[in-house]
VEXFIVO-847745 format. One record per atom (N, C-alpha, C): x, y, z; residue number from 1. Coordinates in steps of 0.1 Angstrom, whole numbers, plus 5000, padded with zeros to 4 digits. Layout:
! VEXFIVO-847745
{site {X; Y; Z}; NUM},
...
//
This chain:
! VEXFIVO-847745
{site {8302; 6507; 7661}; 1},
{site {8304; 6496; 7671}; 1},
{site {8296; 6484; 7667}; 1},
{site {8300; 6472; 7671}; 2},
{site {8293; 6460; 7667}; 2},
{site {8281; 6457; 7675}; 2},
{site {8279; 6464; 7686}; 3},
{site {8267; 6461; 7694}; 3},
{site {8254; 6465; 7688}; 3},
{site {8254; 6476; 7681}; 4},
{site {8242; 6482; 7675}; 4},
{site {8240; 6479; 7660}; 4},
{site {8247; 6469; 7655}; 5},
{site {8246; 6466; 7641}; 5},
{site {8231; 6462; 7637}; 5},
{site {8224; 6457; 7647}; 6},
{site {8210; 6453; 7643}; 6},
{site {8201; 6464; 7640}; 6},
{site {8205; 6477; 7644}; 7},
{site {8197; 6488; 7641}; 7},
{site {8199; 6493; 7627}; 7},
{site {8210; 6489; 7621}; 8},
{site {8212; 6494; 7607}; 8},
{site {8202; 6487; 7598}; 8},
{site {8198; 6494; 7588}; 9},
{site {8189; 6489; 7578}; 9},
{site {8197; 6479; 7569}; 9},
{site {8191; 6468; 7566}; 10},
{site {8198; 6459; 7557}; 10},
{site {8198; 6464; 7543}; 10},
{site {8208; 6461; 7536}; 11},
{site {8209; 6465; 7522}; 11},
{site {8197; 6458; 7514}; 11},
{site {8191; 6466; 7505}; 12},
{site {8181; 6460; 7497}; 12},
{site {8186; 6449; 7488}; 12},
{site {8179; 6438; 7486}; 13},
{site {8183; 6427; 7477}; 13},
{site {8180; 6431; 7463}; 13},
{site {8190; 6430; 7455}; 14},
{site {8188; 6434; 7441}; 14},
{site {8182; 6422; 7434}; 14},
{site {8171; 6425; 7427}; 15},
{site {8165; 6414; 7419}; 15},
{site {8169; 6415; 7405}; 15},
{site {8172; 6404; 7399}; 16},
{site {8176; 6403; 7385}; 16},
{site {8164; 6398; 7377}; 16},
{site {8160; 6407; 7368}; 17},
{site {8149; 6403; 7360}; 17},
{site {8154; 6400; 7346}; 17},
{site {8151; 6389; 7341}; 18},
{site {8156; 6385; 7328}; 18},
{site {8144; 6382; 7319}; 18},
{site {8144; 6388; 7308}; 19},
{site {8133; 6386; 7298}; 19},
{site {8137; 6374; 7289}; 19},
{site {8127; 6366; 7286}; 20},
{site {8129; 6355; 7277}; 20},
{site {8117; 6352; 7269}; 20},
{site {8120; 6346; 7257}; 21},
{site {8109; 6342; 7249}; 21},
{site {8102; 6330; 7254}; 21},
{site {8090; 6328; 7250}; 22},
{site {8082; 6317; 7254}; 22},
{site {8089; 6304; 7250}; 22},
{site {8095; 6304; 7239}; 23},
{site {8102; 6292; 7234}; 23},
{site {8114; 6288; 7244}; 23},
{site {8120; 6298; 7250}; 24},
{site {8131; 6295; 7260}; 24},
{site {8126; 6290; 7273}; 24},
{site {8114; 6293; 7276}; 25},
{site {8108; 6289; 7289}; 25},
{site {8109; 6274; 7292}; 25},
{site {8105; 6266; 7283}; 26},
{site {8105; 6252; 7285}; 26},
{site {8118; 6246; 7288}; 26},
{site {8129; 6249; 7280}; 27},
{site {8142; 6244; 7284}; 27},
{site {8147; 6249; 7297}; 27},
{site {8144; 6262; 7300}; 28},
{site {8148; 6268; 7313}; 28},
{site {8142; 6261; 7325}; 28},
{site {8129; 6258; 7324}; 29},
{site {8122; 6252; 7335}; 29},
{site {8127; 6237; 7336}; 29},
{site {8130; 6230; 7325}; 30},
{site {8134; 6217; 7325}; 30},
{site {8148; 6216; 7332}; 30},
{site {8157; 6225; 7328}; 31},
{site {8171; 6225; 7334}; 31},
{site {8170; 6228; 7349}; 31},
{site {8161; 6237; 7353}; 32},
{site {8159; 6241; 7367}; 32},
{site {8154; 6229; 7375}; 32},
{site {8144; 6222; 7369}; 33},
{site {8138; 6211; 7376}; 33},
{site {8148; 6199; 7377}; 33},
{site {8156; 6197; 7367}; 34},
{site {8166; 6186; 7367}; 34},
{site {8176; 6189; 7378}; 34},
{site {8180; 6201; 7380}; 35},
{site {8189; 6205; 7391}; 35},
{site {8183; 6202; 7404}; 35},
{site {8171; 6206; 7406}; 36},
{site {8164; 6205; 7419}; 36},
{site {8162; 6190; 7422}; 36},
{site {8158; 6182; 7412}; 37},
{site {8156; 6168; 7414}; 37},
{site {8169; 6161; 7417}; 37},
{site {8179; 6165; 7410}; 38},
{site {8193; 6159; 7413}; 38},
{site {8197; 6162; 7427}; 38},
{site {8195; 6174; 7432}; 39},
{site {8199; 6177; 7446}; 39},
{site {8190; 6169; 7455}; 39},
{site {8177; 6167; 7452}; 40},
{site {8169; 6159; 7461}; 40},
{site {8173; 6145; 7461}; 40},
{site {8177; 6139; 7450}; 41},
{site {8182; 6126; 7449}; 41},
{site {8195; 6124; 7457}; 41},
{site {8204; 6134; 7457}; 42},
{site {8216; 6133; 7466}; 42},
{site {8212; 6133; 7481}; 42},
{site {8202; 6141; 7484}; 43},
{site {8198; 6141; 7498}; 43},
{site {8191; 6128; 7502}; 43},
{site {8184; 6122; 7493}; 44},
{site {8177; 6110; 7495}; 44},
{site {8187; 6098; 7497}; 44},
{site {8198; 6099; 7490}; 45},
{site {8209; 6089; 7491}; 45},
{site {8215; 6089; 7505}; 45},
{site {8217; 6102; 7511}; 46},
{site {8222; 6103; 7524}; 46},
{site {8212; 6098; 7535}; 46},
{site {8200; 6102; 7533}; 47},
{site {8189; 6098; 7542}; 47},
{site {8187; 6082; 7542}; 47},
{site {8188; 6077; 7530}; 48},
{site {8187; 6062; 7528}; 48},
{site {8198; 6055; 7536}; 48},
{site {8210; 6061; 7536}; 49},
{site {8221; 6055; 7544}; 49},
{site {8218; 6056; 7559}; 49},
{site {8213; 6067; 7563}; 50},
{site {8209; 6069; 7577}; 50},
{site {8199; 6059; 7581}; 50},
{site {8189; 6057; 7573}; 51},
{site {8178; 6047; 7576}; 51},
{site {8184; 6033; 7577}; 51},
{site {8193; 6029; 7568}; 52},
{site {8199; 6016; 7568}; 52},
{site {8208; 6014; 7581}; 52},
{site {8215; 6025; 7585}; 53},
{site {8223; 6024; 7597}; 53},
{site {8214; 6022; 7609}; 53},
{site {8203; 6029; 7610}; 54},
{site {8194; 6028; 7621}; 54},
{site {8187; 6014; 7622}; 54},
{site {8184; 6009; 7610}; 55},
{site {8179; 5995; 7609}; 55},
{site {8189; 5985; 7615}; 55},
{site {8201; 5987; 7611}; 56},
{site {8212; 5978; 7616}; 56},
{site {8213; 5979; 7631}; 56},
{site {8213; 5991; 7637}; 57},
{site {8213; 5993; 7651}; 57},
{site {8202; 5986; 7658}; 57},
{site {8190; 5987; 7652}; 58},
{site {8178; 5981; 7658}; 58},
{site {8180; 5966; 7658}; 58},
{site {8185; 5960; 7647}; 59},
{site {8186; 5946; 7647}; 59},
{site {8197; 5941; 7657}; 59},
{site {8207; 5948; 7659}; 60},
{site {8217; 5945; 7669}; 60},
{site {8211; 5946; 7683}; 60},
{site {8203; 5956; 7685}; 61},
{site {8197; 5958; 7699}; 61},
{site {8186; 5948; 7701}; 61},
{site {8180; 5943; 7690}; 62},
{site {8170; 5932; 7692}; 62},
{site {8177; 5920; 7697}; 62},
{site {8188; 5917; 7691}; 63},
{site {8196; 5905; 7696}; 63},
{site {8200; 5907; 7710}; 63},
{site {8204; 5919; 7714}; 64},
{site {8207; 5921; 7729}; 64},
{site {8195; 5919; 7737}; 64},
{site {8183; 5924; 7733}; 65},
{site {8171; 5922; 7740}; 65},
{site {8168; 5907; 7742}; 65},
{site {8170; 5899; 7731}; 66},
{site {8167; 5885; 7731}; 66},
{site {8177; 5878; 7741}; 66},
{site {8189; 5882; 7742}; 67},
{site {8199; 5876; 7750}; 67},
{site {8198; 5881; 7765}; 67},
{site {8192; 5892; 7767}; 68},
{site {8191; 5898; 7781}; 68},
{site {8184; 5889; 7791}; 68},
{site {8188; 5889; 7803}; 69},
{site {8182; 5883; 7814}; 69},
{site {8174; 5893; 7822}; 69},
{site {8163; 5889; 7827}; 70},
{site {8155; 5898; 7836}; 70},
{site {8163; 5903; 7847}; 70},
{site {8163; 5916; 7850}; 71},
{site {8172; 5922; 7860}; 71},
{site {8169; 5916; 7874}; 71},
{site {8157; 5915; 7877}; 72},
{site {8153; 5910; 7891}; 72},
{site {8148; 5896; 7890}; 72},
{site {8157; 5886; 7894}; 73},
{site {8154; 5872; 7893}; 73},
{site {8145; 5868; 7904}; 73},
{site {8142; 5876; 7914}; 74},
{site {8133; 5873; 7926}; 74},
{site {8118; 5875; 7923}; 74},
{site {8115; 5877; 7911}; 75},
{site {8101; 5879; 7907}; 75},
{site {8093; 5866; 7907}; 75},
{site {8080; 5866; 7909}; 76},
{site {8072; 5854; 7907}; 76},
{site {8073; 5849; 7893}; 76},
{site {8071; 5836; 7891}; 77},
{site {8072; 5830; 7878}; 77},
{site {8062; 5836; 7868}; 77},
{site {8050; 5839; 7872}; 78},
{site {8040; 5844; 7863}; 78},
{site {8044; 5858; 7858}; 78},
{site {8050; 5866; 7865}; 79},
{site {8055; 5879; 7861}; 79},
{site {8066; 5877; 7851}; 79},
{site {8075; 5868; 7853}; 80},
{site {8086; 5865; 7844}; 80},
{site {8080; 5860; 7830}; 80},
{site {8069; 5852; 7831}; 81},
{site {8063; 5847; 7819}; 81},
{site {8057; 5859; 7811}; 81},
{site {8051; 5868; 7818}; 82},
{site {8045; 5880; 7811}; 82},
{site {8056; 5888; 7804}; 82},
{site {8067; 5890; 7811}; 83},
{site {8078; 5897; 7805}; 83},
{site {8084; 5890; 7793}; 83},
{site {8085; 5877; 7794}; 84},
{site {8090; 5869; 7782}; 84},
{site {8081; 5870; 7771}; 84},
{site {8068; 5869; 7773}; 85},
{site {8058; 5869; 7763}; 85},
{site {8057; 5883; 7756}; 85},
{site {8058; 5894; 7764}; 86},
{site {8059; 5907; 7758}; 86},
{site {8071; 5909; 7750}; 86},
{site {8082; 5904; 7755}; 87},
{site {8095; 5905; 7747}; 87},
{site {8094; 5898; 7734}; 87},
{site {8088; 5886; 7734}; 88},
{site {8087; 5879; 7721}; 88},
{site {8078; 5886; 7711}; 88},
{site {8067; 5891; 7716}; 89},
{site {8057; 5898; 7707}; 89},
{site {8063; 5911; 7702}; 89},
{site {8070; 5918; 7711}; 90},
{site {8076; 5931; 7707}; 90},
{site {8087; 5928; 7696}; 90},
{site {8095; 5918; 7698}; 91},
{site {8106; 5915; 7688}; 91},
{site {8100; 5911; 7675}; 91},
{site {8089; 5903; 7675}; 92},
{site {8082; 5900; 7662}; 92},
{site {8077; 5912; 7655}; 92},
{site {8070; 5921; 7662}; 93},
{site {8065; 5933; 7656}; 93},
{site {8075; 5942; 7651}; 93},
{site {8086; 5943; 7658}; 94},
{site {8097; 5952; 7653}; 94},
{site {8103; 5946; 7640}; 94},
{site {8105; 5933; 7640}; 95},
{site {8110; 5926; 7628}; 95},
{site {8101; 5928; 7616}; 95},
{site {8088; 5927; 7618}; 96},
{site {8078; 5929; 7607}; 96},
{site {8079; 5943; 7602}; 96},
{site {8080; 5952; 7612}; 97},
{site {8080; 5967; 7608}; 97},
{site {8093; 5970; 7600}; 97},
{site {8104; 5964; 7604}; 98},
{site {8117; 5967; 7597}; 98},
{site {8117; 5961; 7583}; 98},
{site {8111; 5950; 7581}; 99},
{site {8110; 5944; 7568}; 99},
{site {8102; 5952; 7558}; 99},
{site {8093; 5960; 7564}; 100},
{site {8085; 5969; 7555}; 100},
{site {8091; 5982; 7552}; 100},
{site {8103; 5985; 7557}; 101},
{site {8110; 5997; 7554}; 101},
{site {8120; 5995; 7543}; 101},
{site {8116; 6001; 7532}; 102},
{site {8125; 6001; 7520}; 102},
{site {8126; 6015; 7515}; 102},
{site {8137; 6022; 7519}; 103},
{site {8139; 6036; 7516}; 103},
{site {8139; 6038; 7501}; 103},
{site {8134; 6050; 7497}; 104},
{site {8133; 6053; 7483}; 104},
{site {8146; 6054; 7476}; 104},
{site {8147; 6050; 7464}; 105},
{site {8159; 6051; 7456}; 105},
{site {8160; 6064; 7449}; 105},
{site {8149; 6071; 7446}; 106},
{site {8149; 6083; 7439}; 106},
{site {8137; 6092; 7443}; 106},
{site {8137; 6104; 7438}; 107},
{site {8127; 6114; 7442}; 107},
{site {8113; 6109; 7439}; 107},
{site {8111; 6102; 7428}; 108},
{site {8097; 6098; 7424}; 108},
{site {8091; 6088; 7434}; 108},
{site {8099; 6080; 7441}; 109},
{site {8094; 6070; 7450}; 109},
{site {8092; 6076; 7464}; 109},
{site {8097; 6088; 7467}; 110},
{site {8098; 6093; 7481}; 110},
{site {8084; 6095; 7487}; 110},
{site {8074; 6100; 7479}; 111},
{site {8061; 6103; 7485}; 111},
{site {8054; 6090; 7489}; 111},
{site {8055; 6080; 7480}; 112},
{site {8049; 6067; 7484}; 112},
{site {8056; 6061; 7496}; 112},
{site {8069; 6062; 7497}; 113},
{site {8076; 6057; 7509}; 113},
{site {8071; 6064; 7521}; 113},
{site {8070; 6077; 7521}; 114},
{site {8066; 6085; 7533}; 114},
{site {8052; 6081; 7537}; 114},
{site {8043; 6080; 7528}; 115},
{site {8029; 6076; 7531}; 115},
{site {8029; 6062; 7538}; 115},
{site {8035; 6052; 7531}; 116},
{site {8035; 6039; 7537}; 116},
{site {8042; 6038; 7550}; 116},
{site {8054; 6046; 7552}; 117},
{site {8061; 6045; 7564}; 117},
{site {8052; 6051; 7576}; 117},
{site {8046; 6062; 7573}; 118},
{site {8037; 6068; 7584}; 118},
{site {8026; 6059; 7588}; 118},
{site {8020; 6052; 7578}; 119},
{site {8009; 6043; 7581}; 119},
{site {8014; 6031; 7589}; 119},
{site {8025; 6025; 7585}; 120},
{site {8031; 6014; 7591}; 120},
{site {8036; 6017; 7605}; 120},
{site {8042; 6029; 7607}; 121},
{site {8047; 6033; 7620}; 121},
{site {8036; 6035; 7630}; 121},
{site {8025; 6041; 7625}; 122},
{site {8013; 6043; 7634}; 122},
{site {8008; 6029; 7638}; 122},
{site {8007; 6020; 7629}; 123},
{site {8002; 6007; 7632}; 123},
{site {8011; 6000; 7642}; 123},
{site {8024; 6001; 7639}; 124},
{site {8035; 5995; 7648}; 124},
{site {8034; 6001; 7662}; 124},
{site {8032; 6014; 7662}; 125},
{site {8032; 6022; 7675}; 125},
{site {8020; 6017; 7683}; 125},
{site {8008; 6016; 7677}; 126},
{site {7996; 6011; 7684}; 126},
{site {7997; 5997; 7688}; 126},
{site {8004; 5988; 7680}; 127},
{site {8006; 5974; 7683}; 127},
{site {8016; 5971; 7694}; 127},
{site {8024; 5981; 7697}; 128},
{site {8035; 5978; 7707}; 128},
{site {8033; 5987; 7720}; 128},
{site {8022; 5994; 7721}; 129},
{site {8021; 6002; 7733}; 129},
{site {8022; 5994; 7746}; 129},
{site {8015; 5983; 7746}; 130},
{site {8015; 5975; 7759}; 130},
{site {8029; 5970; 7762}; 130},
{site {8035; 5965; 7752}; 131},
{site {8049; 5960; 7754}; 131},
{site {8058; 5971; 7759}; 131},
{site {8057; 5982; 7753}; 132},
{site {8066; 5993; 7756}; 132},
{site {8063; 5999; 7770}; 132},
{site {8052; 5996; 7776}; 133},
{site {8049; 6000; 7789}; 133},
{site {8054; 5989; 7799}; 133},
{site {8055; 5977; 7795}; 134},
{site {8059; 5966; 7804}; 134},
{site {8074; 5963; 7803}; 134},
{site {8079; 5963; 7791}; 135},
{site {8093; 5958; 7790}; 135},
{site {8104; 5967; 7796}; 135},
{site {8102; 5980; 7797}; 136},
{site {8113; 5988; 7804}; 136},
{site {8115; 5985; 7818}; 136},
{site {8105; 5979; 7824}; 137},
{site {8106; 5975; 7838}; 137},
{site {8115; 5963; 7840}; 137},
{site {8116; 5955; 7829}; 138},
{site {8124; 5943; 7830}; 138},
{site {8137; 5944; 7822}; 138},
{site {8137; 5951; 7811}; 139},
{site {8149; 5953; 7802}; 139},
{site {8151; 5967; 7799}; 139},
{site {8154; 5976; 7808}; 140},
{site {8154; 5990; 7805}; 140},
{site {8165; 5995; 7795}; 140},
{site {8177; 5990; 7796}; 141},
{site {8187; 5994; 7787}; 141},
{site {8185; 5989; 7773}; 141},
{site {8180; 5977; 7772}; 142},
{site {8178; 5971; 7759}; 142},
{site {8166; 5978; 7751}; 142},
{site {8156; 5981; 7758}; 143},
{site {8144; 5988; 7752}; 143},
{site {8149; 6002; 7748}; 143},
{site {8157; 6009; 7756}; 144},
{site {8162; 6022; 7752}; 144},
{site {8170; 6021; 7739}; 144},
{site {8178; 6010; 7738}; 145},
{site {8186; 6008; 7727}; 145},
{site {8178; 6006; 7714}; 145},
{site {8166; 6002; 7715}; 146},
{site {8157; 6000; 7704}; 146},
{site {8149; 6013; 7701}; 146},
{site {8144; 6019; 7712}; 147},
{site {8135; 6031; 7711}; 147},
{site {8142; 6043; 7704}; 147},
{site {8154; 6045; 7707}; 148},
{site {8161; 6057; 7701}; 148},
{site {8163; 6055; 7686}; 148},
{site {8168; 6044; 7681}; 149},
{site {8169; 6042; 7667}; 149},
{site {8155; 6042; 7659}; 149},
{site {8145; 6038; 7666}; 150},
{site {8132; 6038; 7660}; 150},
{site {8127; 6053; 7659}; 150},
{site {8130; 6061; 7669}; 151},
{site {8127; 6075; 7668}; 151},
{site {8135; 6082; 7656}; 151},
{site {8148; 6078; 7655}; 152},
{site {8156; 6083; 7644}; 152},
{site {8151; 6079; 7630}; 152},
{site {8146; 6067; 7629}; 153},
{site {8140; 6062; 7617}; 153},
{site {8128; 6071; 7613}; 153},
{site {8120; 6074; 7623}; 154},
{site {8108; 6083; 7621}; 154},
{site {8113; 6097; 7617}; 154},
{site {8123; 6102; 7623}; 155},
{site {8129; 6115; 7620}; 155},
{site {8134; 6115; 7605}; 155},
{site {8141; 6104; 7601}; 156},
{site {8146; 6103; 7588}; 156},
{site {8135; 6103; 7577}; 156},
{site {8124; 6096; 7580}; 157},
{site {8112; 6096; 7571}; 157},
{site {8106; 6110; 7570}; 157},
{site {8106; 6118; 7581}; 158},
{site {8101; 6131; 7580}; 158},
{site {8111; 6140; 7572}; 158},
{site {8124; 6138; 7572}; 159},
{site {8133; 6145; 7564}; 159},
{site {8130; 6143; 7549}; 159},
{site {8127; 6130; 7546}; 160},
{site {8124; 6127; 7532}; 160},
{site {8112; 6135; 7527}; 160},
{site {8102; 6136; 7536}; 161},
{site {8089; 6143; 7532}; 161},
{site {8092; 6158; 7530}; 161},
{site {8101; 6163; 7538}; 162},
{site {8105; 6177; 7536}; 162},
{site {8112; 6179; 7523}; 162},
//
């Protein structure tokens, strides 16, 4: 019966042992590493495309944020000024952050990209905490449209590191 299949012992995995001369080891390792690096470069190409798509989404949503009107027009003028100032600062910081994101073209560049991305993302995060606490009260949909692609960018950078 199919219900108790988990009780069966799995078949042992057969290991293939191959003997080779020391002279054969170099070319074998080289061909193996070339295959692995080739696969990694293919994955990097896909992730690079994801990053570029997320950057485009963020740029589109920044434009929407710039064009958006404050939802509640009955607010005092000082509060509107605070919202506008935070919007302007947030947009500037996002643009600076996006300009610093240049996805790696190959496997060799990936570690440097990940290190710089993490450092820049942390600085960006610290620099926009105040704005991200204030802006959702005035522009909730527009900020959500920026926050989700930013999270996806961070996830893509983590994929590269893996």
